[in-house]
N, C-alpha and C positions, 0 to 999 in steps of 0.2 A: 504494500500500500504506500503510495507517494505521500510524503509529509510536506505541507506548504512551508515556505521559508519563514513565515512569521511564527511558526510553532517550534522552530529550532532553538535550542537553548543558547543563551549567551552567558558569558562569564558573570557569575553572581546571581543569575536567574536561570539555573539549570536543575531540572529534576534528575533523579538518579537514572532515568531511562534516556536522558539526552534531550528531552523536550523542554520547552519553556515552563517553569514551575508556576508562574502567575496565570498561565492560560489553563483553565480547568480542562483536564483530559481524563479519560477512563484509565484506572490503574491496571486493567486487564489487557485491553487492546490498544490503548493510546489514542483513540478517536476523540475529537473535540465535539462531535455531534452528540448532544445530550439534551434532556429537558429536566426541569426541576419540579419536584413534587413537594408541597409544603404540608406541615403538621402530620407526620407519619411515624409509625412505629418501625424502627430499623433494627435488623438483626446484625450486630457487630461481628467481627471476625472471631472474637472469643466466645460467641454463642449467646451472649446476653442481648436481650431486646430492650431498647430504650426509645423514648419519644425524642424526635429530632424536628427542628424547624424546617430544614431543607434537606431533601434527599434527591440525588441525581440518578437518572436512568440513562445508560448509554444507548443511543439509537442504532449503533452498529452491532454490538454483541448482547445487549439487554441486561448488562450487569448493573446492580443497584449499589451505590456507594455514597458516602458522605465525605465532607471535606477532610475530616481527621484521617480517613483511610487512605488518602492520597499520599501520605508520608511513606506508606509501604507499597509504592508503585512497582508493579512487576510487568509493565508494558514492554513490548519488544524494543530493544535499544535502537537508537538512530544517531547519526552524526558522529561526533568524536568518540562518544561512548561505544558505538558500534565498531568504529575503526580500531579502538583499543582492544575490544573484545575479540575481533578477528585476528589481530596481531598476537594476542595471548593464546588463542586457540591454535593458531598456526605453529607457534613456538612449542606448545605442549604436544601437539601431534608429532612434530619432528623429534621431540625428546622420547616419546613412547614408541617410536618406530612405525607409526601408521603410514599407509601408502599416501604419497603426495605426488601430484603430477609434476612435470619438470618445472613449470613456472612457479608453483607453490614451493617446491623444494629449493629453488634458487632464492625465493623471497625468505624462506626459513633460514637458509645459510646466512643471508645478509643480516637478518635480525639477530641471529646468534652471534655473528662477528661483532655487530654493533654493541650488543649487551656485554660481550667479553671485554671490549675496549672501554667500557664504562661511559658510553656516550649518553647525552641527555635525550629527552623525547624529541626535541626539534632536530637533533642530528640524526636520530633513527629515522625520522620522517623524510629527511633529505636523502638518506640511503635508499629509502623505498621509492623515491622519485628519480633515482639514477637511471641512465639509459639502459635499456634491455638489449643485450646482444644475443642474437639467435644465429645458429648455423643455417646453411641453405637447406639442409634436410628437415630441420625443425620448422623452418618457414614454409616449406612445401606441405608439411603435414597440417599446419595451421590453415594455410590457404585451402586445402582440401576440406577441412571441417567447416570453414566459412562458406565454401561452395555448396556443401551439403545443406547448410542453414538457408542459403539462397533458394535452393530447390524446394525446401519445406515452405518457405515464405511464398514462393510462386504458386505452389500447390494450394495453399490456403487462400491465396488471392483468387485463383481460378475456381475454387469451390465456394466462393463468396463468404469465407470465414474472416477474411481481412479485406479492408477497403483500400489499402495503400499498395501500389504496384512496386516491386523491388527495383525496377529499372534494369540497367545493363549489369551483367554478371561481374565484369572486371571492376566497374565502379563500386559495386556492392562489396566486393572482396577488399578493395583498397579502403573503403569507409570502415569496414569491420576491423581491419588491421589497425587503423588509426584509433578506433575506439578501444581496442584491447591493449595496444602498446603505443601510447602517444609519442614516446621518445624511443622508437625502435631503431636499432642498428644491426646490420647484417655482418656476420663475421666473415672475414676473408679466408678463403680456402688455401691451405698450404700445399705447395707442390710436393709430390713424393720424391 
């Protein structure tokens, strides 16, 4: 689910899920679509029922909550909280020996090297933005996967499941490469 920019947390006004704390949002799904019900009996998380002046109902998931329960927000993370969670998960996965695709493995090595060198979070973020160098073989595999996505997109367009035509295949592949790897570099092949 896409989160509007005005809901993204800012320094000093950030919920633990990464959304803006002053914007009332559901502690389960994070949606800001809600309506208020006044003068209700509300069952709190500890099981006790008490009279409350205002109770909110989420229009997305139907969860009933009050302002006090927002302190225990368990909504899916977004923004910098999500980025931190992804970096942590990638690092833990590499430590436990889980399978990582080549791009994830390279990112995990970069994170591990940055952590070993005692770099700050800003420096680790700069390492993550460093140029990606792919061999010609890796690049051809990625191009093949994007071409496969192009054919899926074209099939969905032809069966009226999508309304946007994918365009020319080469332009689609180049656009896909730029989306995946904004700072892509191709490794030079060494002569035997």
